Steps between C-alpha positions, in 0.01 A plus 500: 500500500262302716374174360123445513329168528199568282324174432765317695268239630338431163526153354834409354502490121508122466277431795167628381542440136627145482441302821217419734593401856142423556521224243851408606509533882802418712459161671403500865740326737273193528490472120877478448641187342759292683783648295370852562488435870856376496606818326337711770638283778853555370485854645604472862450843657703412805826479306473857368647798688198718421146458372580700181725252323276215619193664349692580179564129460142411603355740239731360233376150575133595510531691172671197344203288614263736330701506181518122507122483532446742217787489248309742269530770762872533441452522121290817516601847609837610637658300781510800743137582427396137545668475839344832608152388394542162677609672824200737491276198440641315802463806728151593375373146567685474835593134427577331837859389512595703188406864548696569819843485331388673184329790678775524757795510259520885471508546878737213549729637232515846659565349842778276366678790324420762756862613534559544130172703468668781688672576170178528295508821294122528437195537720152349477224730624213363299707535188875489444710814540718421198658245278669194650875541433677237705442134557365561850261764357377250250461234764306735729278614207421141408389405855278809527346438160421139599353612831286753313369225274375314808379813684303629196339153484384548856765320712522727804764289673750588227413868529547479873836316497666664199354852469364616834766336725770447246843342577630761245415786735723758336366429151125463567354837598132486417315815401232586759219403266650158422564429871146622579360249250678211670420601855129554416485161328624338821239680713300282740663183357572254783818389316659835577547712811342842553837666462520352147193674378556825700504772230465806730853620418412514133174702510668847499717397203205436273248737348133418556464417132799262502389336824154437353654362178717254696210390724291429194787306352522292818132416475553381142831328591661708228858554603586558133299819493703643790831391350410653164426841652745537789758773492866467412727404784622780717864603459752398763 
């Protein structure tokens, strides 16, 4: 049975109900205390073999800084929900010096574990093809879900690096309508090359009705509408 992602990008349970990031923003780099700066400076990227473990440690430090600033945050909601909400806040606000590692983690994780991902037993096409059964399935699913959080919130760089040009090439096979959404959203954007927004190979795979639906979703920046209505993954 394929797993849908209805409402996937909706606010996490504890995020909307109990905490305001507007009232409790993450500190900017220039607003860090001396002890907070020392914490961040303890992460020396040059001594790591890959950016993924370095960013994991960087995100742990930055999250600890936020929790230290606002101890009440850790006392509400579930720990996993709190972390997810904080990450989305960081990426939405594009905090200089903080958002690069948070937004990049899904892509870095898939790059770092590219060889193991050959063993993934599920596919993501805009939804998952089935239940995650192995540790590598669960790892893959977690990275895609996190990338979707950011993509639904409007971060196109994550969509580009994790979904459209995924390191997990055998496990990410986007349905034509989902791929069309991403390519149309890149159209005429100087941050991307014309080949990145070329959707000519997808036109014949979409009905006129579906094409119009996706184009309207692109105008509204409503990836969720496309994910909610995309077809099950093709067999094979």
